[in-house]
Biopython code that builds the backbone (N, CA, C, O; Angstrom):
import numpy as np
from Bio.PDB.StructureBuilder import StructureBuilder

atoms = [
    (1, "MET", "N", (4.295, -104.737, 85.799)),
    (1, "MET", "CA", (3.657, -104.559, 86.973)),
    (1, "MET", "C", (2.557, -105.742, 87.494)),
    (1, "MET", "O", (1.716, -106.366, 86.846)),
    (2, "GLN", "N", (2.957, -105.799, 89.110)),
    (2, "GLN", "CA", (2.677, -106.550, 90.067)),
    (2, "GLN", "C", (1.461, -106.791, 90.622)),
    (2, "GLN", "O", (1.371, -106.459, 91.804)),
    (3, "PRO", "N", (0.593, -107.224, 90.168)),
    (3, "PRO", "CA", (-0.997, -107.163, 90.795)),
    (3, "PRO", "C", (-1.320, -107.087, 92.297)),
    (3, "PRO", "O", (-0.750, -107.469, 93.319)),
    (4, "ALA", "N", (-1.998, -106.704, 92.132)),
    (4, "ALA", "CA", (-2.574, -105.707, 93.673)),
    (4, "ALA", "C", (-2.628, -107.218, 94.591)),
    (4, "ALA", "O", (-3.229, -108.061, 93.924)),
    (5, "PRO", "N", (-2.288, -107.614, 95.562)),
    (5, "PRO", "CA", (-2.764, -108.601, 96.617)),
    (5, "PRO", "C", (-3.834, -108.585, 97.184)),
    (5, "PRO", "O", (-4.301, -107.605, 97.764)),
    (6, "SER", "N", (-4.391, -109.768, 97.074)),
    (6, "SER", "CA", (-5.324, -110.108, 97.570)),
    (6, "SER", "C", (-6.108, -110.775, 98.875)),
    (6, "SER", "O", (-6.624, -111.886, 98.998)),
    (7, "ASN", "N", (-5.989, -109.609, 99.845)),
    (7, "ASN", "CA", (-5.626, -110.097, 101.053)),
    (7, "ASN", "C", (-7.807, -110.280, 101.475)),
    (7, "ASN", "O", (-8.473, -110.011, 102.476)),
    (8, "GLY", "N", (-8.058, -110.679, 100.509)),
    (8, "GLY", "CA", (-9.162, -110.653, 101.098)),
    (8, "GLY", "C", (-9.959, -112.024, 102.212)),
    (8, "GLY", "O", (-10.742, -111.966, 103.161)),
    (9, "MET", "N", (-9.295, -113.121, 101.516)),
    (9, "MET", "CA", (-9.129, -114.748, 102.790)),
    (9, "MET", "C", (-9.110, -113.945, 104.215)),
    (9, "MET", "O", (-10.020, -113.716, 105.012)),
    (10, "GLY", "N", (-7.616, -113.581, 104.227)),
    (10, "GLY", "CA", (-7.121, -113.355, 105.517)),
    (10, "GLY", "C", (-8.194, -112.441, 106.364)),
    (10, "GLY", "O", (-8.598, -112.853, 107.451)),
    (11, "ILE", "N", (-8.610, -111.273, 105.864)),
    (11, "ILE", "CA", (-9.332, -110.731, 106.278)),
    (11, "ILE", "C", (-10.900, -111.055, 106.758)),
    (11, "ILE", "O", (-11.420, -110.578, 107.767)),
    (12, "THR", "N", (-11.499, -111.911, 105.877)),
    (12, "THR", "CA", (-12.625, -112.611, 106.234)),
    (12, "THR", "C", (-12.491, -113.962, 107.182)),
    (12, "THR", "O", (-13.514, -114.503, 107.600)),
    (13, "ALA", "N", (-11.554, -114.329, 107.408)),
    (13, "ALA", "CA", (-10.860, -115.516, 108.192)),
    (13, "ALA", "C", (-10.936, -114.701, 109.951)),
    (13, "ALA", "O", (-11.244, -115.244, 111.011)),
    (14, "MET", "N", (-10.593, -113.489, 109.735)),
    (14, "MET", "CA", (-10.372, -112.575, 110.986)),
    (14, "MET", "C", (-11.441, -112.463, 111.714)),
    (14, "MET", "O", (-11.523, -112.727, 112.914)),
    (15, "VAL", "N", (-12.557, -111.943, 110.787)),
    (15, "VAL", "CA", (-13.659, -110.875, 111.551)),
    (15, "VAL", "C", (-14.446, -112.625, 111.310)),
    (15, "VAL", "O", (-15.383, -112.734, 112.101)),
    (16, "LEU", "N", (-14.284, -113.742, 110.553)),
    (16, "LEU", "CA", (-15.121, -114.946, 111.125)),
    (16, "LEU", "C", (-15.068, -115.424, 112.257)),
    (16, "LEU", "O", (-16.143, -115.793, 112.728)),
    (17, "GLY", "N", (-13.779, -115.596, 113.124)),
    (17, "GLY", "CA", (-12.974, -115.979, 113.937)),
    (17, "GLY", "C", (-12.903, -115.253, 114.610)),
    (17, "GLY", "O", (-12.050, -115.691, 115.381)),
    (18, "ILE", "N", (-13.365, -113.809, 115.155)),
    (18, "ILE", "CA", (-13.890, -113.301, 115.749)),
    (18, "ILE", "C", (-15.086, -113.429, 116.436)),
    (18, "ILE", "O", (-15.311, -113.613, 117.632)),
    (19, "VAL", "N", (-15.862, -113.293, 115.415)),
    (19, "VAL", "CA", (-17.227, -113.924, 115.601)),
    (19, "VAL", "C", (-17.520, -115.000, 116.285)),
    (19, "VAL", "O", (-18.180, -114.861, 117.315)),
    (20, "ALA", "N", (-17.100, -116.295, 115.869)),
    (20, "ALA", "CA", (-17.383, -117.440, 116.050)),
    (20, "ALA", "C", (-16.392, -117.531, 117.913)),
    (20, "ALA", "O", (-16.693, -118.193, 118.906)),
    (21, "ALA", "N", (-15.561, -116.846, 117.752)),
    (21, "ALA", "CA", (-15.032, -116.721, 119.438)),
    (21, "ALA", "C", (-15.881, -115.879, 120.607)),
    (21, "ALA", "O", (-15.875, -116.202, 121.795)),
    (22, "VAL", "N", (-16.645, -114.690, 120.030)),
    (22, "VAL", "CA", (-17.397, -113.958, 120.853)),
    (22, "VAL", "C", (-18.719, -114.569, 120.745)),
    (22, "VAL", "O", (-19.273, -114.689, 121.838)),
    (23, "GLY", "N", (-19.487, -115.057, 119.579)),
    (23, "GLY", "CA", (-20.636, -115.906, 119.993)),
    (23, "GLY", "C", (-20.988, -117.180, 120.265)),
    (23, "GLY", "O", (-22.066, -117.759, 120.134)),
    (24, "PHE", "N", (-19.641, -117.639, 120.773)),
    (24, "PHE", "CA", (-19.996, -118.533, 121.495)),
    (24, "PHE", "C", (-21.125, -119.281, 122.047)),
    (24, "PHE", "O", (-21.196, -120.510, 122.023)),
    (25, "CYS", "N", (-22.108, -118.410, 122.605)),
    (25, "CYS", "CA", (-23.381, -118.239, 123.253)),
    (25, "CYS", "C", (-24.191, -119.202, 122.287)),
    (25, "CYS", "O", (-24.831, -120.134, 122.776)),
    (26, "LEU", "N", (-24.161, -118.924, 120.546)),
    (26, "LEU", "CA", (-25.158, -119.454, 119.807)),
    (26, "LEU", "C", (-24.477, -120.669, 119.311)),
    (26, "LEU", "O", (-24.296, -120.921, 118.120)),
    (27, "TRP", "N", (-24.167, -121.296, 120.164)),
    (27, "TRP", "CA", (-23.156, -122.181, 119.851)),
    (27, "TRP", "C", (-23.063, -123.202, 118.121)),
    (27, "TRP", "O", (-22.296, -124.143, 117.919)),
    (28, "PRO", "N", (-23.793, -122.793, 117.400)),
    (28, "PRO", "CA", (-24.694, -123.803, 116.142)),
    (28, "PRO", "C", (-24.299, -122.899, 115.280)),
    (28, "PRO", "O", (-23.708, -123.318, 114.285)),
    (29, "VAL", "N", (-24.494, -121.581, 115.411)),
    (29, "VAL", "CA", (-23.436, -120.570, 114.675)),
    (29, "VAL", "C", (-22.342, -120.466, 114.697)),
    (29, "VAL", "O", (-21.785, -120.309, 113.610)),
    (30, "ALA", "N", (-21.673, -120.494, 115.702)),
    (30, "ALA", "CA", (-20.190, -120.823, 116.495)),
    (30, "ALA", "C", (-19.379, -121.747, 115.843)),
    (30, "ALA", "O", (-18.296, -121.326, 115.436)),
    (31, "ILE", "N", (-19.716, -123.133, 115.617)),
    (31, "ILE", "CA", (-19.228, -124.135, 115.069)),
    (31, "ILE", "C", (-19.291, -123.596, 113.662)),
    (31, "ILE", "O", (-18.281, -123.104, 113.159)),
    (32, "VAL", "N", (-20.192, -123.651, 113.142)),
    (32, "VAL", "CA", (-20.057, -123.240, 111.456)),
    (32, "VAL", "C", (-19.271, -122.225, 111.382)),
    (32, "VAL", "O", (-18.146, -122.505, 110.970)),
    (33, "VAL", "N", (-19.501, -120.922, 111.686)),
    (33, "VAL", "CA", (-18.858, -119.799, 111.885)),
    (33, "VAL", "C", (-17.178, -120.302, 112.011)),
    (33, "VAL", "O", (-16.334, -119.785, 111.280)),
    (34, "GLY", "N", (-16.842, -121.298, 112.959)),
    (34, "GLY", "CA", (-15.399, -121.233, 113.634)),
    (34, "GLY", "C", (-15.017, -122.175, 112.367)),
    (34, "GLY", "O", (-13.840, -122.078, 112.020)),
    (35, "VAL", "N", (-15.848, -123.094, 111.604)),
    (35, "VAL", "CA", (-15.270, -123.736, 110.580)),
    (35, "VAL", "C", (-15.141, -123.121, 109.213)),
    (35, "VAL", "O", (-14.380, -123.657, 108.408)),
    (36, "LEU", "N", (-15.745, -122.158, 108.914)),
    (36, "LEU", "CA", (-15.419, -121.100, 107.914)),
    (36, "LEU", "C", (-14.231, -120.353, 108.057)),
    (36, "LEU", "O", (-13.367, -120.133, 107.208)),
    (37, "ALA", "N", (-14.299, -119.949, 109.363)),
    (37, "ALA", "CA", (-12.889, -118.954, 109.899)),
    (37, "ALA", "C", (-11.666, -119.936, 109.535)),
    (37, "ALA", "O", (-10.712, -119.477, 108.906)),
    (38, "LEU", "N", (-11.699, -121.632, 110.032)),
    (38, "LEU", "CA", (-10.294, -122.026, 109.633)),
    (38, "LEU", "C", (-10.243, -122.346, 108.805)),
    (38, "LEU", "O", (-9.089, -122.722, 108.596)),
    (39, "ILE", "N", (-11.345, -122.599, 107.351)),
    (39, "ILE", "CA", (-11.063, -122.669, 105.634)),
    (39, "ILE", "C", (-9.971, -121.472, 105.450)),
    (39, "ILE", "O", (-8.753, -121.313, 105.363)),
    (40, "PHE", "N", (-11.358, -120.631, 105.444)),
    (40, "PHE", "CA", (-10.540, -119.130, 104.989)),
    (40, "PHE", "C", (-9.343, -118.640, 105.760)),
    (40, "PHE", "O", (-8.983, -117.573, 105.261)),
    (41, "GLY", "N", (-8.647, -118.957, 106.688)),
    (41, "GLY", "CA", (-7.607, -118.988, 107.178)),
    (41, "GLY", "C", (-6.417, -119.640, 106.512)),
    (41, "GLY", "O", (-5.308, -119.241, 106.158)),
    (42, "LEU", "N", (-7.184, -121.004, 106.468)),
    (42, "LEU", "CA", (-6.027, -121.680, 106.017)),
    (42, "LEU", "C", (-5.695, -121.228, 103.986)),
    (42, "LEU", "O", (-4.699, -121.557, 103.342)),
    (43, "ILE", "N", (-6.577, -120.644, 103.613)),
    (43, "ILE", "CA", (-6.446, -120.639, 102.192)),
    (43, "ILE", "C", (-5.994, -119.373, 102.504)),
    (43, "ILE", "O", (-5.060, -119.121, 101.743)),
    (44, "GLY", "N", (-6.220, -118.401, 103.301)),
    (44, "GLY", "CA", (-5.291, -116.765, 103.444)),
    (44, "GLY", "C", (-3.650, -117.320, 103.393)),
    (44, "GLY", "O", (-2.681, -116.968, 102.720)),
    (45, "ARG", "N", (-3.845, -118.333, 104.420)),
    (45, "ARG", "CA", (-2.442, -118.336, 104.776)),
    (45, "ARG", "C", (-1.205, -118.673, 103.575)),
    (45, "ARG", "O", (-0.122, -118.159, 103.292)),
    (46, "SER", "N", (-2.054, -119.885, 103.028)),
    (46, "SER", "CA", (-1.184, -120.582, 101.651)),
    (46, "SER", "C", (-1.113, -119.676, 100.699)),
    (46, "SER", "O", (-0.203, -119.927, 99.909)),
    (47, "LYS", "N", (-2.071, -118.148, 100.316)),
    (47, "LYS", "CA", (-2.007, -117.313, 99.751)),
    (47, "LYS", "C", (-0.997, -116.419, 99.761)),
    (47, "LYS", "O", (-0.554, -116.008, 98.688)),
    (48, "ALA", "N", (-0.525, -116.021, 100.869)),
    (48, "ALA", "CA", (0.752, -115.433, 101.911)),
    (48, "ALA", "C", (1.912, -115.754, 101.487)),
    (48, "ALA", "O", (2.764, -115.102, 100.884)),
    (49, "ASN", "N", (1.849, -117.846, 102.201)),
    (49, "ASN", "CA", (2.772, -118.291, 101.488)),
    (49, "ASN", "C", (3.520, -117.941, 99.894)),
    (49, "ASN", "O", (4.724, -117.927, 99.638)),
    (50, "ARG", "N", (2.545, -117.716, 99.110)),
    (50, "ARG", "CA", (2.623, -117.599, 97.664)),
    (50, "ARG", "C", (3.128, -116.538, 97.423)),
    (50, "ARG", "O", (3.863, -116.455, 96.439)),
    (51, "GLY", "N", (2.950, -115.691, 98.038)),
    (51, "GLY", "CA", (3.506, -114.233, 97.651)),
    (51, "GLY", "C", (1.865, -113.450, 97.064)),
    (51, "GLY", "O", (1.783, -112.489, 96.300)),
    (52, "GLU", "N", (0.840, -114.125, 97.623)),
    (52, "GLU", "CA", (-0.020, -113.531, 96.363)),
    (52, "GLU", "C", (-0.788, -112.629, 97.482)),
    (52, "GLU", "O", (-1.556, -111.802, 96.991)),
    (53, "ALA", "N", (-0.713, -112.649, 98.829)),
    (53, "ALA", "CA", (-1.513, -111.994, 99.765)),
    (53, "ALA", "C", (-0.490, -111.380, 100.578)),
    (53, "ALA", "O", (0.576, -111.968, 100.758)),
    (54, "THR", "N", (-0.781, -109.965, 101.213)),
    (54, "THR", "CA", (0.610, -109.569, 102.166)),
    (54, "THR", "C", (-0.101, -109.666, 103.575)),
    (54, "THR", "O", (0.355, -108.883, 104.409)),
    (55, "ASN", "N", (-0.632, -110.087, 103.792)),
    (55, "ASN", "CA", (-1.342, -110.388, 105.409)),
    (55, "ASN", "C", (-1.585, -111.942, 105.807)),
    (55, "ASN", "O", (-2.544, -112.706, 105.698)),
    (56, "PRO", "N", (-0.533, -112.029, 106.217)),
    (56, "PRO", "CA", (-0.326, -113.820, 107.200)),
    (56, "PRO", "C", (-0.697, -113.649, 108.280)),
    (56, "PRO", "O", (-1.237, -114.553, 108.918)),
    (57, "GLY", "N", (-0.486, -112.347, 108.799)),
    (57, "GLY", "CA", (-1.053, -112.073, 110.456)),
    (57, "GLY", "C", (-2.634, -112.270, 110.553)),
    (57, "GLY", "O", (-3.189, -112.727, 111.553)),
    (58, "GLN", "N", (-3.096, -111.985, 109.733)),
    (58, "GLN", "CA", (-4.501, -111.678, 109.896)),
    (58, "GLN", "C", (-5.461, -113.089, 109.543)),
    (58, "GLN", "O", (-6.598, -113.313, 109.958)),
    (59, "ALA", "N", (-4.807, -113.758, 108.844)),
    (59, "ALA", "CA", (-5.047, -115.135, 108.392)),
    (59, "ALA", "C", (-4.726, -116.353, 109.487)),
    (59, "ALA", "O", (-5.475, -117.320, 109.625)),
    (60, "LEU", "N", (-3.698, -116.189, 110.118)),
    (60, "LEU", "CA", (-3.416, -116.805, 111.435)),
    (60, "LEU", "C", (-4.121, -116.497, 112.476)),
    (60, "LEU", "O", (-4.348, -117.483, 113.177)),
    (61, "ALA", "N", (-4.783, -115.028, 113.059)),
    (61, "ALA", "CA", (-5.695, -114.475, 113.975)),
    (61, "ALA", "C", (-6.895, -115.384, 113.610)),
    (61, "ALA", "O", (-7.509, -116.065, 114.432)),
    (62, "GLY", "N", (-7.255, -115.295, 111.792)),
    (62, "GLY", "CA", (-8.465, -115.787, 112.112)),
    (62, "GLY", "C", (-8.488, -117.575, 111.956)),
    (62, "GLY", "O", (-9.589, -118.126, 111.916)),
    (63, "ILE", "N", (-7.276, -118.369, 111.879)),
    (63, "ILE", "CA", (-7.418, -119.832, 112.208)),
    (63, "ILE", "C", (-7.616, -119.429, 113.682)),
    (63, "ILE", "O", (-8.714, -119.843, 114.056)),
    (64, "ILE", "N", (-7.022, -118.839, 114.557)),
    (64, "ILE", "CA", (-7.015, -119.376, 116.379)),
    (64, "ILE", "C", (-8.000, -118.782, 116.789)),
    (64, "ILE", "O", (-8.585, -119.285, 117.749)),
    (65, "CYS", "N", (-8.474, -117.617, 116.251)),
    (65, "CYS", "CA", (-9.947, -117.268, 116.742)),
    (65, "CYS", "C", (-11.066, -118.288, 116.489)),
    (65, "CYS", "O", (-11.872, -118.599, 117.367)),
    (66, "GLY", "N", (-11.079, -118.858, 115.089)),
    (66, "GLY", "CA", (-12.067, -119.858, 114.791)),
    (66, "GLY", "C", (-12.070, -121.134, 115.319)),
    (66, "GLY", "O", (-12.968, -121.974, 115.379)),
    (67, "ALA", "N", (-10.145, -121.155, 115.946)),
    (67, "ALA", "CA", (-10.125, -123.076, 116.471)),
    (67, "ALA", "C", (-10.893, -122.696, 117.822)),
    (67, "ALA", "O", (-11.541, -123.499, 118.493)),
    (68, "ALA", "N", (-10.720, -121.389, 118.100)),
    (68, "ALA", "CA", (-11.195, -121.145, 119.814)),
    (68, "ALA", "C", (-12.578, -121.413, 119.954)),
    (68, "ALA", "O", (-13.242, -122.253, 120.562)),
    (69, "GLY", "N", (-12.851, -120.303, 119.096)),
    (69, "GLY", "CA", (-14.624, -120.482, 118.781)),
    (69, "GLY", "C", (-15.287, -121.995, 118.506)),
    (69, "GLY", "O", (-16.192, -122.630, 119.048)),
    (70, "LEU", "N", (-14.599, -122.188, 117.661)),
    (70, "LEU", "CA", (-15.108, -123.533, 117.431)),
    (70, "LEU", "C", (-14.634, -124.385, 118.329)),
    (70, "LEU", "O", (-15.105, -125.473, 117.997)),
    (71, "VAL", "N", (-13.728, -124.579, 119.629)),
    (71, "VAL", "CA", (-13.806, -125.748, 120.748)),
    (71, "VAL", "C", (-15.012, -124.900, 121.558)),
    (71, "VAL", "O", (-15.851, -125.704, 121.966)),
    (72, "LEU", "N", (-15.228, -124.003, 121.786)),
    (72, "LEU", "CA", (-16.198, -123.143, 122.832)),
    (72, "LEU", "C", (-17.268, -123.561, 122.511)),
    (72, "LEU", "O", (-17.822, -124.154, 123.437)),
    (73, "GLY", "N", (-17.922, -123.516, 121.441)),
    (73, "GLY", "CA", (-19.397, -123.918, 120.505)),
    (73, "GLY", "C", (-19.563, -125.623, 120.619)),
    (73, "GLY", "O", (-20.558, -126.295, 120.892)),
    (74, "VAL", "N", (-18.487, -125.934, 120.368)),
    (74, "VAL", "CA", (-18.725, -127.862, 121.006)),
    (74, "VAL", "C", (-18.411, -127.875, 122.003)),
    (74, "VAL", "O", (-18.661, -128.969, 122.509)),
    (75, "GLY", "N", (-17.803, -126.997, 122.866)),
    (75, "GLY", "CA", (-17.947, -127.748, 124.762)),
    (75, "GLY", "C", (-19.169, -127.083, 124.930)),
    (75, "GLY", "O", (-19.961, -127.635, 125.694)),
    (76, "LEU", "N", (-19.583, -125.829, 124.304)),
    (76, "LEU", "CA", (-21.189, -125.648, 124.821)),
    (76, "LEU", "C", (-21.991, -126.620, 124.612)),
    (76, "LEU", "O", (-22.579, -126.983, 125.630)),
    (77, "ALA", "N", (-22.251, -127.211, 123.622)),
    (77, "ALA", "CA", (-23.225, -127.607, 122.779)),
    (77, "ALA", "C", (-22.992, -129.495, 123.587)),
    (77, "ALA", "O", (-23.867, -130.358, 123.656)),
    (78, "VAL", "N", (-22.142, -129.553, 123.870)),
    (78, "VAL", "CA", (-21.447, -130.773, 124.916)),
    (78, "VAL", "C", (-22.858, -130.948, 126.049)),
    (78, "VAL", "O", (-23.904, -131.582, 126.189)),
    (79, "LEU", "N", (-21.866, -129.705, 126.808)),
    (79, "LEU", "CA", (-22.509, -129.374, 128.244)),
    (79, "LEU", "C", (-24.179, -129.040, 128.624)),
    (79, "LEU", "O", (-24.850, -129.233, 129.638)),
    (80, "ILE", "N", (-24.549, -128.299, 126.958)),
    (80, "ILE", "CA", (-25.784, -128.727, 127.035)),
    (80, "ILE", "C", (-26.946, -130.257, 126.890)),
    (80, "ILE", "O", (-27.906, -130.707, 127.516)),
    (81, "ILE", "N", (-26.348, -130.532, 125.992)),
    (81, "ILE", "CA", (-26.522, -132.042, 125.501)),
    (81, "ILE", "C", (-26.439, -132.648, 126.898)),
    (81, "ILE", "O", (-27.415, -132.963, 127.579)),
    (82, "VAL", "N", (-25.376, -132.753, 127.186)),
    (82, "VAL", "CA", (-25.201, -133.846, 128.630)),
    (82, "VAL", "C", (-25.684, -133.631, 130.025)),
    (82, "VAL", "O", (-26.029, -134.528, 130.794)),
    (83, "ALA", "N", (-25.672, -132.165, 130.310)),
    (83, "ALA", "CA", (-26.360, -131.337, 131.516)),
    (83, "ALA", "C", (-27.351, -132.431, 132.137)),
    (83, "ALA", "O", (-27.108, -133.261, 133.013)),
    (84, "PRO", "N", (-28.566, -132.190, 131.416)),
    (84, "PRO", "CA", (-29.750, -132.683, 131.566)),
    (84, "PRO", "C", (-30.027, -133.832, 131.674)),
    (84, "PRO", "O", (-31.202, -134.173, 131.811)),
]
sb = StructureBuilder()
sb.init_structure("model")
sb.init_model(0)
sb.init_chain("A")
sb.init_seg("    ")
for serial, (resi, resn, name, xyz) in enumerate(atoms, 1):
    if name == "N":
        sb.init_residue(resn, " ", resi, " ")
    sb.init_atom(name, np.array(xyz, "f"), 0.0, 1.0, " ", f" {name:<3s}", serial, name[0])
structure = sb.get_structure()
């Protein structure tokens, strides 16, 4: 009997990525959550490639949204620091 797939990393990456991308106005939170989304997404993607998980698309969505939230958060931080 084959063990059940462990899809937790991909789902976590997707949720954290969405939170980072949507909440980039809170730039310190977006940066931290974006990095976490990237880490969980990469772990989830590698699990999917090994056959331990069945959700590589959700992990990829977490990577993309996490990177977008990270870039937006860093961009806003730079804008806030440089603008005054």
